[in-house]
C-alpha positions as CSV (number, residue, x, y, z in Angstrom):
1,M,-160.2,105.7,-13.9
2,N,-163.6,104.6,-11.9
3,V,-163.7,101.7,-9.7
4,N,-164.7,99.1,-12.2
5,E,-161.8,100.0,-14.6
6,I,-159.7,99.4,-11.5
7,R,-161.0,96.2,-10.5
8,A,-160.8,95.0,-14.0
9,L,-156.9,95.2,-13.3
10,F,-156.9,93.1,-10.4
11,P,-157.0,89.2,-11.6
12,I,-157.3,87.6,-8.5
13,L,-160.7,89.7,-7.6
14,H,-162.3,87.8,-10.5
15,Q,-162.6,84.3,-8.8
16,Q,-165.3,82.3,-6.8
17,V,-164.7,81.6,-3.2
18,N,-166.9,78.7,-1.3
19,G,-169.1,79.2,-4.6
20,H,-169.4,83.1,-4.1
21,P,-167.5,85.8,-5.9
22,L,-164.7,87.0,-3.9
23,V,-165.2,90.1,-1.8
24,Y,-161.6,91.2,-0.2
25,F,-161.9,93.0,2.8
26,D,-158.5,92.3,4.4
27,S,-156.4,95.1,2.4
28,A,-154.9,96.1,5.7
29,A,-153.0,93.0,6.3
30,T,-151.8,92.8,2.3
31,S,-153.1,94.2,-0.7
32,Q,-153.8,92.9,-4.1
33,K,-151.7,93.3,-7.2
34,P,-152.8,95.1,-10.4
35,L,-151.6,93.6,-13.9
36,P,-149.2,96.6,-14.1
37,V,-147.3,95.3,-11.5
38,I,-147.6,91.5,-11.9
39,E,-146.1,92.2,-15.6
40,T,-143.3,94.4,-14.4
41,L,-142.5,91.9,-12.1
42,D,-142.7,89.2,-15.2
43,R,-141.0,91.2,-17.4
44,Y,-138.0,91.9,-14.8
45,Y,-137.4,87.9,-14.7
46,R,-138.0,87.4,-18.3
47,E,-135.8,90.0,-19.8
48,Y,-133.2,91.6,-17.6
49,N,-132.9,89.6,-14.3
50,S,-129.3,90.4,-13.0
51,N,-127.5,91.9,-10.1
52,V,-127.3,95.5,-9.5
53,H,-124.2,97.8,-8.9
54,R,-121.9,95.1,-10.0
55,G,-121.8,94.0,-13.8
56,V,-120.9,96.4,-16.7
57,H,-122.9,94.0,-19.1
58,T,-126.3,95.1,-20.2
59,L,-128.6,93.2,-18.3
60,G,-126.7,94.7,-14.8
61,T,-127.3,98.1,-16.3
62,K,-130.8,97.7,-17.2
63,A,-131.3,95.9,-13.8
64,T,-129.4,98.8,-12.0
65,D,-131.1,102.0,-13.7
66,A,-134.5,100.0,-13.0
67,Y,-133.5,99.6,-9.3
68,E,-132.5,103.0,-8.6
69,G,-135.2,104.6,-10.7
70,A,-137.7,102.9,-8.5
71,R,-135.8,104.8,-5.4
72,E,-136.4,108.2,-7.3
73,K,-140.1,107.0,-7.6
74,V,-140.1,106.5,-3.9
75,R,-138.4,109.8,-3.2
76,R,-141.1,111.6,-5.5
77,F,-144.0,109.7,-3.7
78,L,-142.8,110.9,-0.3
79,N,-141.5,114.0,-1.4
80,A,-137.9,113.4,0.2
81,Q,-135.3,116.2,-0.4
82,S,-133.1,113.2,-1.8
83,A,-133.2,109.8,-3.2
84,Q,-130.2,109.5,-0.7
85,E,-132.9,109.6,2.3
86,I,-134.8,106.5,0.4
87,I,-133.5,103.1,2.0
88,F,-134.8,99.7,0.9
89,T,-135.8,97.3,3.2
90,R,-138.0,94.0,3.8
91,G,-140.7,96.3,4.9
92,T,-142.1,98.4,7.8
93,T,-140.7,96.1,10.7
94,A,-137.2,95.8,9.2
95,S,-137.3,99.9,8.8
96,L,-138.2,100.3,12.2
97,N,-135.7,97.7,13.6
98,L,-133.2,99.5,11.7
99,V,-134.0,102.9,13.4
100,A,-133.8,101.3,17.0
101,S,-131.0,99.4,16.4
102,S,-128.8,101.8,14.6
103,Y,-130.2,105.5,15.6
104,G,-131.6,104.1,18.8
105,R,-128.4,102.5,20.3
106,A,-126.3,105.4,19.3
107,N,-128.8,107.8,20.8
108,V,-130.5,106.3,23.8
109,K,-129.1,106.2,27.3
110,E,-130.2,105.2,30.6
111,G,-132.9,108.0,32.1
112,D,-133.7,108.9,28.7
113,E,-137.5,108.3,27.5
114,I,-138.9,107.0,24.4
115,V,-142.6,107.7,23.9
116,I,-145.2,105.6,21.8
117,T,-149.1,105.1,22.2
118,Y,-151.4,102.3,22.8
119,M,-152.4,101.7,19.4
120,E,-149.2,101.2,18.2
121,H,-148.6,97.5,15.8
122,H,-146.1,95.2,17.5
123,S,-143.7,96.3,14.6
124,N,-143.4,100.0,16.3
125,L,-143.7,98.7,19.7
126,I,-141.4,95.7,20.6
127,P,-138.1,97.5,18.8
128,W,-138.7,100.3,21.4
129,Q,-139.4,97.7,24.3
130,Q,-135.9,96.0,23.4
131,L,-134.2,99.4,23.1
132,A,-135.7,100.7,26.3
133,K,-134.3,97.4,27.9
134,Q,-131.1,97.4,26.5
135,T,-130.3,101.0,27.3
136,G,-132.2,101.6,30.7
137,A,-134.5,104.1,29.1
138,T,-138.1,104.3,30.0
139,L,-140.8,103.6,27.6
140,K,-143.7,106.1,28.0
141,Y,-147.4,105.8,26.4
142,I,-149.4,109.0,25.3
143,P,-153.1,108.2,26.6
144,L,-155.8,107.7,24.1
145,Q,-159.5,109.4,24.2
146,E,-162.4,107.4,24.6
147,D,-162.6,106.9,20.7
148,G,-159.2,106.1,20.2
149,T,-157.7,109.2,19.2
150,I,-155.2,111.5,20.5
151,D,-155.5,114.5,22.3
152,L,-152.4,117.1,21.8
153,R,-152.6,118.2,25.4
154,D,-151.7,114.7,26.3
155,V,-148.9,114.8,23.8
156,E,-147.7,117.7,25.3
157,A,-147.9,116.4,29.0
158,T,-146.4,112.9,27.9
159,V,-143.5,114.2,25.8
160,T,-141.0,115.7,28.0
161,E,-137.4,117.1,27.7
162,A,-136.3,113.6,28.4
163,A,-137.8,112.3,25.5
164,K,-135.5,111.3,22.8
165,I,-137.6,109.4,20.1
166,V,-141.3,109.8,19.7
167,A,-142.7,106.6,17.6
168,I,-145.9,106.7,16.3
169,A,-148.6,105.3,13.6
170,H,-149.8,107.7,11.1
171,V,-152.9,105.7,10.8
172,S,-154.0,102.9,13.2
173,N,-154.4,99.4,11.8
174,V,-157.3,98.6,14.2
175,L,-159.0,102.0,15.1
176,G,-158.6,103.8,11.5
177,T,-157.5,106.7,13.7
178,I,-155.5,109.2,11.7
179,N,-153.0,110.7,13.7
180,P,-151.7,114.6,13.8
181,V,-148.3,113.9,13.0
182,R,-147.6,117.0,11.8
183,E,-148.3,118.6,15.2
184,I,-146.8,115.9,17.4
185,A,-143.6,116.3,15.3
186,R,-143.6,119.9,16.1
187,I,-144.1,119.3,20.0
188,A,-141.5,116.5,19.9
189,H,-139.1,118.5,18.1
190,E,-139.5,121.2,20.5
191,R,-138.3,119.0,23.1
192,G,-135.3,117.7,21.4
193,A,-136.6,114.3,20.3
194,V,-136.7,112.8,16.9
195,V,-140.2,111.2,15.2
196,V,-140.6,108.0,13.9
197,V,-143.7,107.2,11.9
198,D,-145.0,104.0,11.1
199,A,-146.4,104.9,7.5
200,A,-147.7,101.3,6.8
201,Q,-151.4,102.0,6.9
202,S,-151.2,105.5,5.4
203,A,-148.9,105.7,2.4
204,P,-150.9,103.0,0.5
205,H,-154.1,105.0,0.9
206,M,-153.4,109.1,1.3
207,K,-150.8,111.5,0.1
208,V,-147.6,111.2,2.7
209,D,-145.4,113.9,2.5
210,V,-142.4,113.8,4.5
211,Q,-141.4,117.2,4.4
212,E,-144.7,118.6,5.5
213,L,-145.1,116.1,8.5
214,D,-141.2,117.1,9.5
215,C,-140.8,113.7,10.1
216,D,-137.3,112.2,11.2
217,F,-137.9,108.5,9.8
218,L,-140.8,107.3,8.2
219,A,-141.3,103.2,7.3
220,L,-143.6,101.8,4.9
221,S,-144.6,98.5,3.2
222,G,-144.6,97.7,-0.4
223,H,-147.0,94.8,-0.4
224,K,-150.0,96.9,1.5
225,M,-149.8,99.4,-1.5
226,C,-150.2,97.0,-4.3
227,G,-146.4,96.2,-4.6
228,P,-144.5,92.7,-3.8
229,T,-144.3,91.2,-0.5
230,G,-140.4,91.5,1.1
231,I,-140.4,95.2,-0.1
232,G,-140.3,98.2,2.1
233,V,-138.7,101.3,2.6
234,L,-137.1,103.4,5.5
235,Y,-137.0,107.4,4.9
236,G,-134.6,109.3,6.9
237,K,-133.2,112.6,7.0
238,K,-130.2,112.9,5.5
239,K,-128.4,114.5,8.6
240,W,-129.6,111.4,10.5
241,L,-128.8,108.7,8.1
242,E,-125.6,110.0,7.6
243,Q,-124.5,109.7,11.3
244,M,-125.9,106.2,11.6
245,E,-124.0,102.9,11.5
246,P,-125.0,100.0,9.2
247,V,-126.9,97.1,11.0
248,E,-126.0,94.6,8.6
249,F,-122.5,94.1,7.3
250,G,-121.5,92.2,3.8
251,G,-121.3,92.9,0.5
252,E,-122.6,96.0,-1.7
253,M,-122.6,98.2,1.7
254,I,-118.8,98.5,1.6
255,D,-116.3,100.9,0.3
256,F,-113.1,99.7,1.0
257,V,-112.3,96.5,3.4
258,E,-108.8,96.0,4.9
259,L,-107.6,92.8,7.0
260,Y,-108.8,94.2,10.4
261,D,-111.4,97.4,9.5
262,S,-113.5,98.5,6.9
263,T,-115.0,101.8,5.6
264,W,-118.6,101.9,4.1
265,K,-120.2,103.2,1.1
266,E,-122.1,106.9,1.0
267,L,-126.1,107.1,1.3
268,P,-128.3,104.9,0.6
269,W,-126.2,102.1,-0.1
270,K,-124.8,101.4,3.2
271,F,-127.7,100.2,4.9
272,E,-128.4,97.7,1.8
273,G,-126.0,94.8,2.6
274,G,-125.8,92.0,0.1
275,T,-128.0,91.6,-3.2
276,P,-130.8,93.7,-2.6
277,I,-134.4,93.1,-3.1
278,I,-134.0,94.3,-6.8
279,A,-137.4,93.0,-8.1
280,G,-139.4,93.8,-4.9
281,A,-138.0,97.3,-5.1
282,I,-138.9,97.8,-9.4
283,G,-142.2,96.0,-8.5
284,L,-142.9,98.9,-6.2
285,G,-141.7,101.4,-8.7
286,A,-144.3,100.2,-10.6
287,A,-147.0,100.1,-7.9
288,I,-146.1,103.8,-7.1
289,D,-146.5,104.5,-11.0
290,F,-150.3,102.7,-10.6
291,L,-151.3,104.6,-7.3
292,E,-150.4,108.0,-8.8
293,Q,-151.9,107.3,-12.2
294,V,-155.4,106.7,-10.2
295,G,-154.4,109.7,-7.8
296,L,-153.9,109.3,-3.8
297,D,-156.8,112.1,-3.5
298,A,-159.1,110.1,-5.2
299,I,-158.0,106.8,-3.3
300,A,-158.4,108.8,0.0
301,A,-162.0,110.0,-0.7
302,H,-163.1,106.7,-2.3
303,E,-162.0,104.8,1.0
304,H,-163.6,107.5,3.1
305,E,-167.0,107.1,1.4
306,L,-166.6,103.3,1.9
307,A,-165.8,103.6,5.5
308,Q,-168.6,106.0,6.6
309,Y,-171.1,103.6,4.2
310,A,-169.8,100.5,6.2
311,L,-170.4,102.4,9.6
312,E,-173.7,103.3,8.9
313,R,-174.5,99.6,8.2
314,L,-173.0,98.4,10.9
315,A,-175.0,101.0,12.9
316,G,-178.3,98.8,11.9
317,I,-177.0,95.6,13.3
318,D,-178.2,95.1,17.1
319,G,-175.2,93.8,19.2
320,V,-172.6,95.3,17.0
321,T,-169.6,97.5,18.7
322,V,-167.4,99.3,16.4
323,Y,-164.0,100.5,17.7
324,G,-162.5,103.9,16.7
325,P,-163.4,107.5,15.7
326,K,-166.5,108.4,13.4
327,E,-163.8,110.1,11.0
328,R,-161.1,107.4,10.3
329,A,-159.5,105.8,7.3
330,G,-160.8,102.7,5.2
331,L,-161.3,100.1,8.1
332,V,-164.1,99.1,10.0
333,T,-163.0,96.9,13.4
334,F,-166.0,95.6,15.6
335,N,-167.2,92.6,17.3
336,I,-170.7,91.0,17.4
337,E,-171.9,90.2,21.0
338,G,-171.5,86.9,21.6
339,V,-169.6,85.8,18.7
340,H,-166.2,85.3,18.8
341,P,-164.0,86.9,15.9
342,H,-162.8,83.7,14.4
343,D,-166.2,82.4,14.2
344,V,-167.3,85.7,12.6
345,A,-164.7,85.4,10.1
346,T,-165.4,81.7,9.5
347,V,-168.6,82.3,8.4
348,L,-167.9,85.1,6.4
349,D,-165.5,83.1,4.8
350,A,-167.9,80.8,3.7
351,E,-169.8,83.4,2.2
352,G,-166.8,84.2,0.2
353,V,-166.3,87.4,2.1
354,A,-162.4,87.7,3.4
355,I,-162.0,89.5,6.6
356,R,-159.5,89.8,9.6
357,A,-159.8,88.5,12.8
358,G,-157.5,88.4,15.9
359,H,-155.5,90.9,17.7
360,H,-154.5,92.5,14.8
361,C,-150.6,92.7,16.2
362,A,-151.8,95.2,18.5
363,Q,-152.4,93.2,21.9
364,P,-151.8,96.2,24.1
365,L,-154.8,98.0,22.3
366,M,-156.7,94.9,22.7
367,K,-156.2,95.3,26.2
368,W,-157.0,99.0,26.1
369,L,-160.2,98.0,24.5
370,G,-161.0,95.5,27.1
371,V,-161.5,92.8,24.2
372,T,-159.1,90.0,23.5
373,A,-159.7,89.9,19.6
374,T,-161.7,91.8,17.0
375,A,-162.9,91.3,13.7
376,R,-161.8,94.2,11.1
377,A,-163.1,94.7,7.4
378,S,-160.5,96.9,5.6
379,F,-161.2,98.5,2.2
380,Y,-159.1,99.7,-0.7
381,L,-159.3,101.3,-4.0
382,Y,-160.7,98.4,-5.7
383,N,-163.9,97.8,-3.2
384,T,-167.4,98.8,-3.6
385,K,-170.3,99.6,-1.6
386,E,-172.0,96.3,-3.1
387,E,-169.7,94.4,-1.8
388,I,-170.0,96.4,1.9
389,D,-173.8,94.9,1.0
390,R,-172.6,91.4,0.9
391,F,-170.4,92.2,3.9
392,I,-173.5,93.2,6.1
393,A,-176.0,90.5,4.7
394,A,-173.0,87.9,5.7
395,L,-172.8,89.0,8.9
396,Q,-176.6,89.3,9.9
397,K,-176.3,85.3,8.6
398,A,-173.4,84.8,11.1
399,K,-175.4,86.6,13.9
400,E,-178.6,84.6,13.2
401,Y,-176.4,81.3,13.1
402,F,-174.7,81.7,16.3
403,S,-177.7,83.2,18.2
404,H,-179.6,79.7,17.1
405,V,-176.7,77.5,18.5
406,F,-176.5,79.4,21.7
């Protein structure tokens, strides 16, 4: 499937914004949705909308089969050993909070250490800040190299025998850095720590194999990988999930309820209290089908080519600073000297080009970079080099406009 065939499946891309054909370069925030996903959601609501795991009627059975079928698709997508290791959540944030609230509170105590990096999204930072405050543990940061990468020697030095949790982004949502998770996991495990991976920016764009990474937990969001909003996944090794207590209580996650005590269902349902995100899970299953049809290796190669092309074009504009390593995932984060990123994004929007501007939910990283905000263009399987050319032309227009204003 070539890029034009892929683009034809995304209705939202075929519109004009401010009189210009839309260029959508904000997929790191949320991706657009292809027809197979939209049609799957429509079919669920039109044909077999029902609650799951409850009724024995036909609609309930169809909904349950589709919901649990989506879990199996996620298991295969991540190469987890068992579908019991796949927990549906609201997204990466909810998944990481679940680990911090359940595993963290039970296993981290005063004097222990939680290790993260400066490049973490707030979703993989604040839960660990809160856990450290609640338990008396120490939060430690692995240093970054000048280009925003991690040196494994720094990992060796930072992760000590006192570390209980090492939490790290697989791919930085700002720098595009692809972190050596497998090697970090080896170091962490040697010291007795568990490894939590934020895969929000990797799972949509490249093959993610939890067994190959040897991570203990991994979180992702469906809305960044062509799926619906409000659905995510927590993968956890079965040995840990079996030990953990639920953090939400109510219907569907129970086994037996007595007047003064209750017991929980087996995995994975003990973590999915209440009516689950049925349509979201089914839609995520359709998104996985779509991504696998295109091919994760093909997606990764396409985005790498786009990122390298964008870096080359940006290098030709005076006054542009690009952050992060040369070898990166499919995004570029930058600033234009003397122009606020919000102003850059506003001018680009007038040209029909949608980018992100701000701190990208990574304020400690902004401080490390020495800036308050940046602009970010992020690419996906439906973007083209021609769109990058339009993006560069719009950037040059923004630069010229503000040079005359100031």
